[in-house]
Steps between C-alpha positions, in 0.01 A plus 500: 500500500379155587164528676313216669131492588420199722154369587309650208241224540272603214773618264375857516820701460564448127131553416479849648583829321752596769734217395615715208699706752743212560463305175850603393649334807545130568189406698448157652153419635413202721137390530545186709487483878843450656584548867831314526761771577771305320297487180408868527864593558599300194238675287622840616869418457550734201217743574568870557146615582198318642139613468312357798125439490381589849599239760513202267879451517696534823844653458727351765871497578526154344349616172712813494817297559445323169401811306842662477412732211178630654505880534140599564155378602179686433156449653171684533366499854648385832792258496502295823612202291825670397804483728589865448796484738651212304442690176676802645800296612532353152457829318155420360276801459137456610257736329139507613196722530128462548309396188254735340131488592440128578167485322535129423491395865197715575312374195577136579381554856169625368476213255545254787236677708248475215598142423449392859179692561341358183656150523639545149771228500258241638228590251742495205607151602139386538414623150806330350394174664152517347313650794299820531469746791595365842547786744376839613734793455518804725487868412761757599270803512416599855764275656802622691845490341782504753841607374804435719753753372447817300784553258495482123318165487271566795388834364417342162297228671309762695397666174391165356293431809334839475421441131329172593287664765684356799558663837877539522689477829876555530751405766859610445781691659401850600623649174291253302191561712541874456528457123194272491296747704610786273377296202161457665534144629411387850775376729487281809676541831654153515594204286261289708208724405589465132479121521173502696319735264619389155304276265799497265845568642812542288864555591694783339808527720865411452668205667773635726623362833243712686205366298594131484222295656298812576175325397427252776263207541299718739462768230364247252272340759342839568381544140131492409316187388525484122803730490772495234871542578727602209879489499683620191776661709726242670436170676729592789257770614275223636588288800621162378215252457236747618318544169462130425379434855259793482354392166434151637309659788310744276662824613569637253245315291699549180848601391660615177878468501776588254805455726643202687753390759696328223531640150486384231235267639507188284386230741131421488470393864537852644225536765339806339460318170296232671230734633179555300450845657836634378578642155872483427699665222878470435623847606358678197473843664760682292507252211324699228648634179482876555629492854778256416601720208533796736679275746760378251535842338607656830753225556645526152539874550714427808718262300547760226580764760760264647646436155527873435696547822219675691321237711166599654278377786807365683426361847860402586702805384806373689561276200587807295826515695575137420785422262250419224371855505772734627578769247243376253178670605302641789138477611247705311259682727149349487 
C-alpha cells in the first residue's frame, strides 16, 4: 500500500519503533506546513491510506476529489476536521478511536504550571543575557488547583495537584464530579465558583459545539489577584479575545497556553506572544516520543487490519457496502 503521513512537523514517524509495522509499505511523510487544498490533493493523488496527526490536516471534499485512489483514513481522537460524509460518498473508510492514556498532555500542563509559577522562561533568558535573579517565584503547596473537566487528563492533573500539596477543586459534568468525589477530590457547585476560588485553573475538557466559548470574559475577570489560567485543551473553549483582554487587565494575572486560534502559529505578532505575563508553547501536549509511538502504533494497526480485509474502529461502516468493498471483507467487531 501507499501510505501518506502529512504534517509530521518534527519528523517523528520514522524515528519511532512503531514504524517497523509499516516499513514494508511505501510510506511518504511530509514535514512542511501546507494548507492549500489543491497542493494537498496533488500530494494524495496516488495515496491509498492516510495517517492523520490530530487536527493538523483538514480533509475536505476538494482534497478528496483529487485523491482518487484513497481508500482509508485513520486518526486517534475526535475528527471534526474530516468531512466524514464526503468520505462516505467517495468510498473512503474513516477509522478512529480515542488514544491511550494521554499522559503527555497532562505532563505538559504541569510543566507549564511550574514554569509560570517559578518564572522559569524569564529567568533562563535573564541568565543567558548575563543577568542573575530578577523575580520572585510562587509555591504551589497550599494553593487551590481548579480543574475544569474530570476525564483522563483531568484526573491525572488532580493527582499531580495532590502530590504537590494543593487543594484540588473539580467542576465537570455530573459523571465527572461523581468520579472526582469518589477519588477523594472536592467538587464545586458551579463553574463560576471554580473560577472564583482557584489560584491555578486549568482546562481539561473537549471542544465540541456545546463547549465552544464556554469560558467567558466574566469568568476570567472573576479570578483571584495573582491567579494563573492554563489552557492546553483547545483555544475555542475561551471566548474570542477574552484571555488577551483579561491578561492586560490583570485577571487572570498570568496564563500558560499551548493552543491557539490558528495553528500552526508561525506569525510573531499574535497578541498572546506579545504579553509578558503569558507563557506560550507550540501545541506540544501530545508531542512526546512514547505517546506518539503509541499513537502511530494504533494507526498502523488499523492500516494492517484494512490490508488484511478486516478493518477495525470504523466510524462510517456504510462504506463497506461501497463498490470498493463489496464482497471483499466485512467489519471486524471492536
